[in-house]
NUMAR-933978 format. One record per residue (C-alpha): residue in three letters; x, y, z. Coordinates in pm, whole numbers. Example, Ala and Ser with C-alpha at 12.3 -4.5 7.8 and 13.67 -1.06 7.14 Angstrom:
BEGIN
<r rest="Ala" u="1230" v="-450" w="780"/>
<r rest="Ser" u="1367" v="-106" w="714"/>
end
This chain:
BEGIN
<r rest="Met" u="8669" v="556" w="8865"/>
<r rest="Ala" u="8791" v="897" w="8939"/>
<r rest="Lys" u="8552" v="1167" w="8834"/>
<r rest="Lys" u="8687" v="1460" w="8638"/>
<r rest="Val" u="8558" v="1796" w="8745"/>
<r rest="Arg" u="8557" v="2069" w="8483"/>
<r rest="Ser" u="8584" v="2431" w="8599"/>
<r rest="Lys" u="8315" v="2657" w="8471"/>
<r rest="Ala" u="8414" v="2962" w="8268"/>
<r rest="Gly" u="8434" v="3270" w="8482"/>
<r rest="Ser" u="8434" v="3079" w="8816"/>
<r rest="Lys" u="8690" v="3168" w="9081"/>
<r rest="Pro" u="8967" v="2911" w="9146"/>
<r rest="Asn" u="8964" v="2727" w="9480"/>
<r rest="Asn" u="9271" v="2857" w="9661"/>
<r rest="Lys" u="9248" v="2603" w="9943"/>
<r rest="Lys" u="9258" v="2304" w="9707"/>
<r rest="Ala" u="9552" v="2457" w="9525"/>
<r rest="Lys" u="9737" v="2507" w="9852"/>
<r rest="Val" u="9665" v="2144" w="9960"/>
<r rest="Ala" u="9796" v="2018" w="9626"/>
<r rest="Thr" u="10117" v="2216" w="9656"/>
<r rest="Ala" u="10159" v="2099" w="10015"/>
<r rest="Thr" u="10124" v="1731" w="9919"/>
<r rest="Lys" u="10369" v="1771" w="9633"/>
<r rest="Asp" u="10625" v="1929" w="9862"/>
<r rest="Arg" u="10586" v="1651" w="10125"/>
<r rest="Pro" u="10618" v="1305" w="9959"/>
<r rest="Asp" u="10596" v="1117" w="10291"/>
<r rest="Leu" u="10224" v="1173" w="10301"/>
<r rest="Asp" u="10012" v="897" w="10141"/>
<r rest="Asp" u="9701" v="943" w="9945"/>
<r rest="Asp" u="9488" v="808" w="10228"/>
<r rest="Ala" u="9234" v="1008" w="10424"/>
<r rest="Asp" u="9465" v="1059" w="10721"/>
<r rest="Gly" u="9732" v="1202" w="10494"/>
<r rest="Arg" u="9486" v="1424" w="10328"/>
<r rest="Val" u="9357" v="1537" w="10666"/>
<r rest="Gly" u="9707" v="1592" w="10793"/>
<r rest="Gly" u="9803" v="1780" w="10484"/>
<r rest="Arg" u="9491" v="1987" w="10510"/>
<r rest="Lys" u="9571" v="2063" w="10875"/>
<r rest="Asp" u="9921" v="2167" w="10779"/>
<r rest="Val" u="9787" v="2398" w="10511"/>
<r rest="Glu" u="9535" v="2546" w="10751"/>
<r rest="Ser" u="9812" v="2601" w="11005"/>
<r rest="Glu" u="10012" v="2778" w="10735"/>
<r rest="Asp" u="9715" v="3007" w="10664"/>
<r rest="Glu" u="9683" v="3103" w="11032"/>
<r rest="Ser" u="9895" v="3405" w="11132"/>
<r rest="Asp" u="10143" v="3418" w="11414"/>
<r rest="Pro" u="10000" v="3549" w="11748"/>
<r rest="Glu" u="10295" v="3785" w="11793"/>
<r rest="Glu" u="10232" v="3931" w="11448"/>
<r rest="Val" u="9864" v="3977" w="11538"/>
<r rest="Leu" u="9957" v="4157" w="11857"/>
<r rest="Ser" u="10200" v="4382" w="11673"/>
<r rest="Ser" u="9936" v="4470" w="11413"/>
<r rest="Glu" u="9687" v="4552" w="11693"/>
<r rest="Asp" u="9947" v="4775" w="11858"/>
<r rest="Glu" u="10003" v="4956" w="11527"/>
<r rest="Glu" u="9629" v="5012" w="11492"/>
<r rest="Glu" u="9611" v="5155" w="11846"/>
<r rest="Asp" u="9904" v="5382" w="11771"/>
<r rest="Ala" u="9733" v="5498" w="11452"/>
<r rest="Leu" u="9411" v="5568" w="11644"/>
<r rest="Lys" u="9604" v="5762" w="11907"/>
<r rest="Gly" u="9775" v="5961" w="11632"/>
<r rest="Gly" u="9437" v="6037" w="11473"/>
<r rest="Met" u="9303" v="6156" w="11811"/>
<r rest="Val" u="9605" v="6384" w="11852"/>
<r rest="Glu" u="9547" v="6529" w="11506"/>
<r rest="Leu" u="9180" v="6585" w="11589"/>
<r rest="Glu" u="9276" v="6766" w="11909"/>
<r rest="Glu" u="9519" v="6985" w="11715"/>
<r rest="Asp" u="9248" v="7068" w="11462"/>
<r rest="Glu" u="9009" v="7158" w="11744"/>
<r rest="Gly" u="9276" v="7381" w="11896"/>
<r rest="Ser" u="9328" v="7558" w="11564"/>
<r rest="Leu" u="8955" v="7607" w="11533"/>
<r rest="Glu" u="8943" v="7755" w="11883"/>
<r rest="Ser" u="9228" v="7990" w="11794"/>
<r rest="Asp" u="9046" v="8093" w="11477"/>
<r rest="His" u="8734" v="8151" w="11681"/>
<r rest="Gly" u="8934" v="8364" w="11918"/>
<r rest="Ser" u="9061" v="8571" w="11624"/>
<r rest="Asp" u="8703" v="8611" w="11506"/>
<r rest="Val" u="8614" v="8741" w="11850"/>
<r rest="Glu" u="8897" v="8991" w="11824"/>
<r rest="Met" u="8770" v="9098" w="11484"/>
<r rest="Gly" u="8429" v="9130" w="11638"/>
<r rest="Gly" u="8583" v="9369" w="11886"/>
<r rest="Gly" u="8707" v="9571" w="11586"/>
<r rest="Asp" u="8350" v="9587" w="11457"/>
<r rest="Asp" u="8247" v="9717" w="11797"/>
<r rest="Asp" u="8513" v="9985" w="11762"/>
<r rest="Asp" u="8370" v="10079" w="11423"/>
<r rest="Asp" u="8024" v="10100" w="11578"/>
<r rest="Asp" u="8165" v="10323" w="11851"/>
<r rest="Asp" u="8321" v="10548" w="11586"/>
<r rest="Glu" u="7990" v="10569" w="11401"/>
<r rest="Asn" u="7808" v="10654" w="11723"/>
<r rest="Ala" u="8067" v="10922" w="11798"/>
<r rest="Glu" u="8022" v="11070" w="11450"/>
<r rest="Glu" u="7645" v="11072" w="11491"/>
<r rest="Ala" u="7676" v="11244" w="11828"/>
<r rest="Thr" u="7912" v="11502" w="11677"/>
<r rest="Ala" u="7673" v="11566" w="11387"/>
<r rest="Ser" u="7374" v="11608" w="11621"/>
<r rest="Leu" u="7575" v="11846" w="11841"/>
<r rest="Ala" u="7679" v="12049" w="11536"/>
<r rest="Leu" u="7319" v="12072" w="11416"/>
<r rest="Ser" u="7198" v="12180" w="11759"/>
<r rest="Ser" u="7464" v="12454" w="11770"/>
<r rest="Gly" u="7388" v="12572" w="11417"/>
<r rest="Val" u="7715" v="12451" w="11261"/>
<r rest="Asp" u="7734" v="12266" w="10931"/>
<r rest="Pro" u="7817" v="11897" w="11011"/>
<r rest="Ser" u="8031" v="11872" w="10695"/>
<r rest="Leu" u="8272" v="12124" w="10852"/>
<r rest="Val" u="8307" v="11916" w="11171"/>
<r rest="Leu" u="8306" v="11555" w="11055"/>
<r rest="Pro" u="8612" v="11420" w="10870"/>
<r rest="Ser" u="8549" v="11375" w="10501"/>
<r rest="Pro" u="8592" v="11021" w="10362"/>
<r rest="Pro" u="8895" v="10956" w="10140"/>
<r rest="Ser" u="8821" v="11028" w="9777"/>
<r rest="Thr" u="8889" v="10768" w="9509"/>
<r rest="Gly" u="8880" v="11018" w="9222"/>
<r rest="Ala" u="8590" v="10839" w="9057"/>
<r rest="Tyr" u="8302" v="11023" w="8891"/>
<r rest="Val" u="8043" v="10976" w="9166"/>
<r rest="Asn" u="7880" v="11317" w="9202"/>
<r rest="Lys" u="7692" v="11313" w="8873"/>
<r rest="Gln" u="7560" v="11670" w="8859"/>
<r rest="Arg" u="7408" v="11820" w="8546"/>
<r rest="Cys" u="7297" v="12181" w="8516"/>
<r rest="Leu" u="7051" v="12303" w="8254"/>
<r rest="Val" u="7141" v="12648" w="8114"/>
<r rest="Leu" u="6892" v="12827" w="7889"/>
<r rest="Cys" u="6718" v="13161" w="7834"/>
<r rest="Thr" u="6400" v="13311" w="7691"/>
<r rest="Arg" u="6349" v="13476" w="7356"/>
<r rest="Gly" u="6407" v="13849" w="7329"/>
<r rest="Val" u="6744" v="13865" w="7503"/>
<r rest="Thr" u="6990" v="14127" w="7386"/>
<r rest="Ser" u="7339" v="14060" w="7254"/>
<r rest="Arg" u="7497" v="14141" w="7590"/>
<r rest="His" u="7269" v="13894" w="7767"/>
<r rest="Arg" u="7340" v="13629" w="7506"/>
<r rest="His" u="7717" v="13677" w="7545"/>
<r rest="Leu" u="7679" v="13653" w="7922"/>
<r rest="Leu" u="7492" v="13326" w="7880"/>
<r rest="Glu" u="7775" v="13189" w="7666"/>
<r rest="Asp" u="8029" v="13294" w="7929"/>
<r rest="Leu" u="7828" v="13115" w="8197"/>
<r rest="Arg" u="7821" v="12800" w="7985"/>
<r rest="Lys" u="8200" v="12815" w="7961"/>
<r rest="Leu" u="8223" v="12837" w="8339"/>
<r rest="Ile" u="7999" v="12531" w="8389"/>
<r rest="Pro" u="8147" v="12223" w="8216"/>
<r rest="His" u="7868" v="11996" w="8347"/>
<r rest="Met" u="7595" v="12204" w="8181"/>
<r rest="Lys" u="7329" v="12100" w="7930"/>
<r rest="Lys" u="7192" v="12361" w="7692"/>
<r rest="Asp" u="6861" v="12385" w="7511"/>
<r rest="Ser" u="6683" v="12617" w="7270"/>
<r rest="Lys" u="6525" v="12943" w="7384"/>
<r rest="Leu" u="6191" v="12937" w="7557"/>
<r rest="Asp" u="5891" v="13138" w="7447"/>
<r rest="Asp" u="5794" v="13432" w="7664"/>
<r rest="Lys" u="5439" v="13301" w="7700"/>
<r rest="Gln" u="5556" v="12978" w="7863"/>
<r rest="Ser" u="5579" v="12972" w="8242"/>
<r rest="Pro" u="5929" v="12877" w="8359"/>
<r rest="Gly" u="5790" v="12666" w="8642"/>
<r rest="Thr" u="5656" v="12404" w="8400"/>
<r rest="Ala" u="5876" v="12426" w="8092"/>
<r rest="Val" u="6215" v="12430" w="8268"/>
<r rest="Asn" u="6126" v="12130" w="8487"/>
<r rest="Glu" u="6011" v="11928" w="8185"/>
<r rest="Ile" u="6329" v="12006" w="7991"/>
<r rest="Ala" u="6545" v="11926" w="8295"/>
<r rest="Glu" u="6374" v="11590" w="8330"/>
<r rest="Val" u="6436" v="11509" w="7963"/>
<r rest="Lys" u="6802" v="11618" w="7989"/>
<r rest="Ser" u="6852" v="11431" w="8322"/>
<r rest="Cys" u="6953" v="11752" w="8501"/>
<r rest="Asn" u="6919" v="11807" w="8875"/>
<r rest="Ser" u="6976" v="12185" w="8866"/>
<r rest="Ala" u="6889" v="12470" w="8629"/>
<r rest="Leu" u="7010" v="12820" w="8545"/>
<r rest="Phe" u="6745" v="13018" w="8361"/>
<r rest="Leu" u="6792" v="13368" w="8215"/>
<r rest="Glu" u="6466" v="13558" w="8175"/>
<r rest="Ser" u="6451" v="13884" w="7977"/>
<r rest="Arg" u="6177" v="14143" w="8008"/>
<r rest="Lys" u="6129" v="14453" w="7786"/>
<r rest="Arg" u="6473" v="14388" w="7631"/>
<r rest="Ser" u="6632" v="14577" w="7919"/>
<r rest="Asp" u="6554" v="14393" w="8242"/>
<r rest="Val" u="6705" v="14049" w="8293"/>
<r rest="Tyr" u="6636" v="13806" w="8579"/>
<r rest="Leu" u="6835" v="13500" w="8674"/>
<r rest="Trp" u="6654" v="13192" w="8808"/>
<r rest="Met" u="6857" v="12932" w="8993"/>
<r rest="Gly" u="6713" v="12616" w="9144"/>
<r rest="Leu" u="6721" v="12242" w="9203"/>
<r rest="Thr" u="6492" v="12029" w="8991"/>
<r rest="Pro" u="6237" v="11884" w="9031"/>
<r rest="Asn" u="6168" v="11947" w="9402"/>
<r rest="Gly" u="6344" v="12278" w="9470"/>
<r rest="Pro" u="6427" v="12507" w="9632"/>
<r rest="Ser" u="6481" v="12788" w="9382"/>
<r rest="Ala" u="6568" v="13157" w="9389"/>
<r rest="Lys" u="6505" v="13453" w="9162"/>
<r rest="Phe" u="6763" v="13732" w="9124"/>
<r rest="His" u="6773" v="14061" w="8944"/>
<r rest="Leu" u="7087" v="14068" w="8728"/>
<r rest="Thr" u="7272" v="14401" w="8716"/>
<r rest="Asn" u="7620" v="14542" w="8638"/>
<r rest="Ile" u="7682" v="14290" w="8361"/>
<r rest="His" u="8028" v="14280" w="8202"/>
<r rest="Thr" u="8119" v="13997" w="7966"/>
<r rest="Met" u="8464" v="13865" w="7883"/>
<r rest="Asp" u="8471" v="14044" w="7549"/>
<r rest="Glu" u="8395" v="14381" w="7709"/>
<r rest="Leu" u="8649" v="14363" w="7989"/>
<r rest="Lys" u="8957" v="14269" w="7782"/>
<r rest="Leu" u="9132" v="14138" w="8091"/>
<r rest="Thr" u="9472" v="13971" w="8091"/>
<r rest="Gly" u="9360" v="13660" w="8281"/>
<r rest="Asn" u="9339" v="13339" w="8082"/>
<r rest="Thr" u="9232" v="13001" w="8219"/>
<r rest="Leu" u="9206" v="12661" w="8061"/>
<r rest="Ala" u="8862" v="12578" w="7930"/>
<r rest="Ser" u="8648" v="12342" w="8143"/>
<r rest="Ser" u="8877" v="12360" w="8446"/>
<r rest="Arg" u="8734" v="12305" w="8793"/>
<r rest="Pro" u="8695" v="12621" w="9005"/>
<r rest="Leu" u="8757" v="12687" w="9371"/>
<r rest="Leu" u="8445" v="12847" w="9519"/>
<r rest="Ser" u="8508" v="13126" w="9768"/>
<r rest="Phe" u="8224" v="13263" w="9984"/>
<r rest="Ser" u="8224" v="13556" w="10224"/>
<r rest="Asn" u="8133" v="13515" w="10589"/>
<r rest="Glu" u="7786" v="13666" w="10539"/>
<r rest="Phe" u="7666" v="13344" w="10374"/>
<r rest="Gly" u="7666" v="13171" w="10713"/>
<r rest="Thr" u="7479" v="13437" w="10909"/>
<r rest="Lys" u="7115" v="13407" w="10796"/>
<r rest="Pro" u="6904" v="13116" w="10664"/>
<r rest="His" u="6828" v="13269" w="10324"/>
<r rest="Trp" u="7199" v="13326" w="10259"/>
<r rest="Lys" u="7267" v="12961" w="10344"/>
<r rest="Val" u="7008" v="12851" w="10087"/>
<r rest="Ile" u="7160" v="13081" w="9824"/>
<r rest="Lys" u="7507" v="12945" w="9903"/>
<r rest="Gln" u="7385" v="12589" w="9850"/>
<r rest="Leu" u="7233" v="12685" w="9514"/>
<r rest="Leu" u="7556" v="12854" w="9403"/>
<r rest="Gln" u="7761" v="12550" w="9507"/>
<r rest="Thr" u="7538" v="12311" w="9315"/>
<r rest="Thr" u="7529" v="12530" w="9003"/>
<r rest="Phe" u="7892" v="12644" w="8969"/>
<r rest="Gly" u="8070" v="12359" w="9150"/>
<r rest="Thr" u="8208" v="12118" w="8889"/>
<r rest="Pro" u="8196" v="11754" w="9005"/>
<r rest="Arg" u="8527" v="11577" w="9042"/>
<r rest="Gly" u="8602" v="11335" w="8759"/>
<r rest="His" u="8345" v="11481" w="8519"/>
<r rest="Pro" u="8424" v="11367" w="8162"/>
<r rest="Lys" u="8410" v="11723" w="8023"/>
<r rest="Ser" u="8620" v="11885" w="8298"/>
<r rest="Gln" u="8994" v="11913" w="8345"/>
<r rest="Pro" u="9150" v="11722" w="8638"/>
<r rest="Phe" u="9298" v="12032" w="8809"/>
<r rest="Cys" u="9199" v="12375" w="8941"/>
<r rest="Asp" u="9342" v="12696" w="8798"/>
<r rest="Arg" u="9072" v="12953" w="8882"/>
<r rest="Val" u="8866" v="13088" w="9171"/>
<r rest="Met" u="8505" v="13205" w="9169"/>
<r rest="Asn" u="8443" v="13460" w="9443"/>
<r rest="Phe" u="8095" v="13529" w="9585"/>
<r rest="Ala" u="8082" v="13828" w="9819"/>
<r rest="Val" u="7777" v="13980" w="9991"/>
<r rest="Val" u="7790" v="14361" w="9977"/>
<r rest="Asp" u="7486" v="14586" w="10045"/>
<r rest="Gly" u="7256" v="14284" w="10046"/>
<r rest="Lys" u="7366" v="14175" w="9696"/>
<r rest="Val" u="7590" v="13895" w="9567"/>
<r rest="Trp" u="7891" v="14019" w="9371"/>
<r rest="Val" u="8038" v="13749" w="9146"/>
<r rest="Arg" u="8396" v="13757" w="9017"/>
<r rest="Asn" u="8610" v="13499" w="8834"/>
<r rest="Tyr" u="8989" v="13495" w="8884"/>
<r rest="Gln" u="9280" v="13300" w="8747"/>
<r rest="Ile" u="9535" v="13146" w="8986"/>
<r rest="Leu" u="9867" v="13258" w="8843"/>
<r rest="Glu" u="10191" v="13132" w="8993"/>
<r rest="Ser" u="10490" v="13356" w="8925"/>
<r rest="Ala" u="10795" v="13173" w="8794"/>
<r rest="Pro" u="11125" v="13244" w="8977"/>
<r rest="Ala" u="11359" v="13473" w="8786"/>
<r rest="Asn" u="11681" v="13322" w="8922"/>
<r rest="Ala" u="11813" v="13042" w="9139"/>
<r rest="Lys" u="11792" v="13249" w="9458"/>
<r rest="Glu" u="11419" v="13308" w="9416"/>
<r rest="Ala" u="11373" v="12939" w="9333"/>
<r rest="Arg" u="11544" v="12836" w="9661"/>
<r rest="Glu" u="11337" v="13085" w="9861"/>
<r rest="Ala" u="11017" v="12960" w="9698"/>
<r rest="Lys" u="11115" v="12600" w="9777"/>
<r rest="Lys" u="11177" v="12688" w="10142"/>
<r rest="Ala" u="10842" v="12872" w="10160"/>
<r rest="Gly" u="10658" v="12564" w="10031"/>
<r rest="Gly" u="10593" v="12676" w="9674"/>
<r rest="Ala" u="10602" v="12965" w="9435"/>
<r rest="Pro" u="10392" v="13270" w="9531"/>
<r rest="Ala" u="10057" v="13292" w="9353"/>
<r rest="Glu" u="9832" v="13580" w="9266"/>
<r rest="Cys" u="9479" v="13616" w="9129"/>
<r rest="Val" u="9417" v="13781" w="8795"/>
<r rest="Glu" u="9058" v="13857" w="8698"/>
<r rest="Val" u="8924" v="13678" w="8394"/>
<r rest="Gly" u="8554" v="13765" w="8383"/>
<r rest="Pro" u="8264" v="13777" w="8351"/>
<r rest="Arg" u="8145" v="13993" w="8638"/>
<r rest="Phe" u="7788" v="14060" w="8747"/>
<r rest="Val" u="7576" v="14133" w="9055"/>
<r rest="Leu" u="7282" v="13925" w="9180"/>
<r rest="Asp" u="7013" v="14107" w="9374"/>
<r rest="Pro" u="6796" v="13844" w="9550"/>
<r rest="Met" u="6421" v="13889" w="9510"/>
<r rest="Arg" u="6252" v="13572" w="9635"/>
<r rest="Ile" u="6324" v="13216" w="9741"/>
<r rest="Phe" u="6063" v="12952" w="9656"/>
<r rest="Ser" u="6008" v="12614" w="9818"/>
<r rest="Gly" u="5960" v="12436" w="9483"/>
<r rest="Ser" u="6147" v="12435" w="9155"/>
<r rest="Phe" u="6073" v="12774" w="8992"/>
<r rest="Arg" u="5740" v="12782" w="9174"/>
<r rest="Gly" u="5582" v="12706" w="9508"/>
<r rest="Gln" u="5548" v="12882" w="9838"/>
<r rest="Thr" u="5759" v="13192" w="9902"/>
<r rest="Leu" u="6016" v="13118" w="10173"/>
<r rest="Tyr" u="6191" v="13455" w="10163"/>
<r rest="Gln" u="6114" v="13791" w="10008"/>
<r rest="Asn" u="6358" v="14080" w="9997"/>
<r rest="Gly" u="6184" v="14383" w="10141"/>
<r rest="Asp" u="6461" v="14620" w="10024"/>
<r rest="Phe" u="6431" v="14520" w="9660"/>
<r rest="Val" u="6289" v="14781" w="9422"/>
<r rest="Ser" u="6172" v="14656" w="9084"/>
<r rest="Pro" u="6305" v="14824" w="8768"/>
<r rest="Asn" u="5953" v="14937" w="8674"/>
<r rest="Ala" u="5908" v="15119" w="9006"/>
<r rest="Arg" u="6251" v="15276" w="8973"/>
<r rest="Arg" u="6174" v="15405" w="8623"/>
<r rest="Ala" u="5836" v="15538" w="8738"/>
<r rest="Glu" u="6004" v="15732" w="9019"/>
<r rest="Glu" u="6254" v="15877" w="8773"/>
<r rest="Glu" u="5973" v="15986" w="8540"/>
<r rest="Arg" u="5784" v="16150" w="8827"/>
<r rest="Ala" u="6101" v="16330" w="8934"/>
<r rest="Arg" u="6152" v="16463" w="8582"/>
<r rest="Gly" u="5782" v="16570" w="8564"/>
<r rest="Lys" u="5813" v="16774" w="8880"/>
<r rest="Lys" u="6108" v="16964" w="8741"/>
end
């Protein structure tokens, strides 16, 4: 009896048996004996075997594919070598940058050895216009100042847009301690301090906080904006051009004073409280060993007719003139200290005569008469 075989669920079908069955159906000349079955099975197996020519062609295709892959790999390696070569060229650019830096360092060292400011020799980097130089100047005075001194202090605050103000200090407090503490609280790196004595003598302290240096001046020939009644008129909080005479580069103490004046009156570019243009000039001139300070407006004259406009265009712009605005005052240097409003004396003016000594001489002269 023929046994029936049941296929289990999930089992894979036997492809060879299926092929043998289809082959026997297609060829009726084969009997159901063993030889027929073997012959049919051989025929099926011969059908499963591939043609040798087809095998050779497939092997050739594989070799061609491998050769193509090797060619692509060689191309990739060549591109990598070219990229590496470009990196080497870029590395040469870095060497050029290093050479430029070395040249700049050599130029700066040569300028220092010859006594020249390196900032005047080296090219300045391009400015982005961002607020980077975050300078803040503390402006305050002591109690007992007169109305003229108070008006002068207000004029100075108008000239310094990056200033921070505070209440008046007591006369008993030493400026070396109080001003530095207030500057630290206000986040200021420079200070302008007006000290009044006997309601007639006024001294101006100017220094960098908290490490110094600092300088003390005797303030004379004071004229405020309200007293002068000048025709000049500038926009509030505009940035000034600072002009210094040639004497500021002759001696070391004048160089220190120049640096203090630049830090105090120079408005940083991009400051939130300043205007983005310059329409005035602050002039600092050394005459008779004193610093004479003037403030001018840059006034461009408008052309009256078309002919003057053409001439001004050919000349490169309209002619400009300076009109004084005020205030005006004179700074007589007394001492320069190594610290901020204190410290070792770096310079002392031997030609300076204190107001008390001058008044005593005047009284003695009147007594002799």
